[in-house]
C-alpha positions as CSV (number, residue, x, y, z in Angstrom):
1,M,0.0,0.1,-0.2
2,P,1.2,3.5,-0.6
3,K,2.0,5.8,2.3
4,W,-0.5,8.3,1.5
5,Y,-3.4,5.7,1.7
6,T,-2.7,5.3,5.3
7,M,-3.6,9.0,6.3
8,F,-7.4,7.7,5.5
9,E,-7.2,4.7,7.8
10,D,-8.8,4.6,11.2
11,N,-7.7,2.6,14.0
12,A,-9.6,-0.6,12.9
13,D,-7.6,-0.6,9.4
14,G,-10.7,0.5,7.5
15,F,-11.5,4.0,5.9
16,S,-12.3,6.9,8.2
17,M,-15.2,8.5,6.5
18,M,-14.7,11.8,8.2
19,R,-11.0,11.8,6.7
20,V,-12.1,10.9,3.3
21,S,-15.0,13.6,3.3
22,F,-12.7,16.3,4.7
23,A,-10.4,15.5,2.0
24,L,-12.8,15.5,-0.8
25,V,-14.5,18.8,0.3
26,V,-11.1,20.5,0.6
27,L,-9.8,19.0,-3.0
28,T,-13.3,20.1,-4.6
29,V,-13.2,23.5,-3.0
30,M,-9.4,24.1,-4.0
31,I,-10.0,22.9,-7.4
32,N,-13.4,25.1,-8.0
33,W,-11.6,28.0,-6.5
34,S,-8.7,27.7,-8.7
35,W,-10.8,27.3,-11.6
36,V,-12.6,30.3,-10.9
37,N,-9.4,32.4,-10.5
38,F,-8.2,31.1,-13.7
39,N,-11.1,32.2,-15.6
40,K,-11.4,35.6,-14.1
41,K,-7.6,35.8,-14.6
42,E,-7.4,37.4,-11.0
43,I,-7.0,36.1,-7.3
44,T,-10.5,36.2,-5.7
45,A,-11.3,36.1,-2.0
46,F,-11.5,32.4,-0.6
47,P,-15.4,32.1,-0.3
48,D,-16.3,32.4,3.7
49,N,-18.9,29.3,3.4
50,A,-16.0,27.1,2.3
51,V,-14.0,28.2,5.1
52,A,-17.0,27.5,7.3
53,L,-17.4,24.1,5.8
54,I,-13.9,23.1,6.2
55,T,-13.8,24.4,10.1
56,A,-17.2,22.6,10.8
57,L,-15.7,19.1,9.0
58,A,-12.4,19.6,11.3
59,G,-14.2,20.6,14.3
60,A,-16.4,17.5,14.1
61,K,-13.4,15.3,13.6
62,V,-11.8,16.9,16.8
63,V,-15.2,16.2,18.5
64,Q,-15.3,12.5,17.2
65,R,-11.8,12.0,18.2
66,F,-12.5,13.1,21.7
67,G,-15.6,10.7,21.8
68,E,-13.4,7.7,20.8
69,K,-11.9,7.2,24.2
70,D,-10.7,3.5,24.5
71,T,-13.2,1.8,26.8
72,T,-11.8,-1.6,26.2
73,D,-8.9,-1.2,28.2
74,T,-9.1,-3.8,30.9
75,T,-5.7,-3.8,32.5
76,T,-5.7,-3.2,36.3
77,K,-2.6,-2.3,38.5
78,S,-2.1,-4.8,41.1
């Protein structure tokens, strides 16, 4: 497997849908923004709603990660 592939894996060696969706949204926004800038032949401001969407996805990932505390740890100190 290529190394870039591992950034989309979760702890169970499956795909993390949050990471995949975040990457797809960022890629789509960047391609569309670049295309608009290319056609206008000037640098336009980055759309506020795109910044809000990317921030919301990143924040959701932080909340999800915080909620994934490992509750299966059964080791006890003797």
